C-alpha positions as CSV (number, residue, x, y, z in Angstrom):
1,M,0.1,-0.1,0.1
2,N,1.3,3.5,-0.6
3,K,-0.1,6.8,0.8
4,V,-3.4,6.8,1.2
5,T,-5.7,9.6,1.8
6,F,-7.8,10.4,5.1
7,P,-11.0,8.9,3.8
8,N,-9.3,5.9,2.3
9,A,-7.8,5.1,5.6
10,C,-10.6,6.2,7.7
11,Q,-12.5,2.9,4.9
12,L,-9.2,0.9,6.2
13,M,-10.2,0.9,9.7
14,R,-13.8,0.9,9.4
15,W,-12.9,-2.9,7.9
16,H,-10.2,-3.2,10.6
17,F,-13.3,-2.7,14.0
18,H,-16.0,-4.6,12.2
19,P,-18.7,-5.4,13.4
20,V,-18.3,-2.4,15.6
21,G,-18.6,1.2,13.9
22,F,-16.4,3.3,13.4
23,E,-16.1,6.9,12.7
24,A,-13.6,9.4,12.5
25,N,-12.9,13.4,11.7
26,M,-10.2,15.4,10.9
27,D,-10.2,18.1,14.2
28,A,-7.2,20.3,13.9
29,P,-4.8,19.3,10.9
30,G,-2.5,16.9,12.3
31,S,-4.7,15.2,14.8
32,M,-8.4,13.2,15.0
33,V,-11.5,12.4,16.7
34,A,-12.5,8.8,16.8
35,R,-15.1,7.2,17.9
36,L,-16.0,3.4,18.1
37,F,-20.4,2.5,18.7
38,D,-22.4,-0.2,18.8
39,R,-23.9,-0.3,14.9
40,A,-27.1,-1.9,16.4
41,S,-27.8,1.3,18.8
42,G,-25.9,3.3,17.9
43,E,-24.6,3.9,21.5
44,T,-20.9,5.0,21.6
45,V,-18.4,2.8,22.9
46,I,-15.3,4.9,23.3
47,A,-14.6,8.4,21.7
48,I,-10.9,9.1,21.4
49,A,-9.5,12.9,20.9
50,A,-6.0,13.7,19.8
51,I,-5.0,11.2,17.3
52,P,-2.0,11.9,15.3
53,C,-3.0,11.8,11.7
54,A,-2.5,13.4,8.4
55,T,-4.6,14.0,5.3
56,V,-2.4,12.0,3.7
57,M,-0.7,9.1,5.5
58,N,1.0,5.6,4.6
59,A,0.1,2.5,5.9
60,T,2.6,2.3,8.7
61,D,0.8,5.6,10.0
62,V,-2.6,3.4,9.7
63,E,-1.5,0.8,11.7
64,R,-0.5,3.1,14.4
65,I,-3.9,4.3,14.5
66,I,-5.2,1.3,14.9
67,E,-3.1,0.0,17.8
68,A,-3.3,3.1,19.7
69,I,-7.4,2.9,19.4
70,E,-6.8,-0.5,20.4
71,L,-4.8,0.4,23.5
72,E,-7.1,2.5,24.6
73,V,-10.6,0.5,24.0
74,E,-8.2,-2.2,25.9
75,T,-7.4,0.5,28.8
76,F,-11.2,1.7,29.2
77,I,-13.6,-0.9,28.4
78,P,-14.5,-4.3,30.2
79,R,-13.6,-7.7,28.0
80,R,-17.4,-8.2,27.1
81,T,-17.1,-5.6,24.2
82,P,-17.5,-7.8,21.2
83,Y,-14.6,-6.4,19.3
84,L,-12.0,-7.0,21.8
85,N,-13.9,-10.8,22.1
86,R,-13.2,-11.9,18.8
87,A,-9.1,-10.8,18.5
């Protein structure tokens, strides 16, 4: 994978976190807010702000973002989270 734009990186992250819902937006030129949510109810599982990112990223950048989100989930969410149960 070469460079991907922010929207394409978000799609990669949606696929990674499926079946849990994922959405993200840039809140500043170099950071994003990510939200994992229950697709059935729309309830937010966790929202994480100030994740470093860029408008164009490479695969390593996307992988680091995914790892940062997973670390936050493991730290703050009980093991009952469906995403963690399938990992």
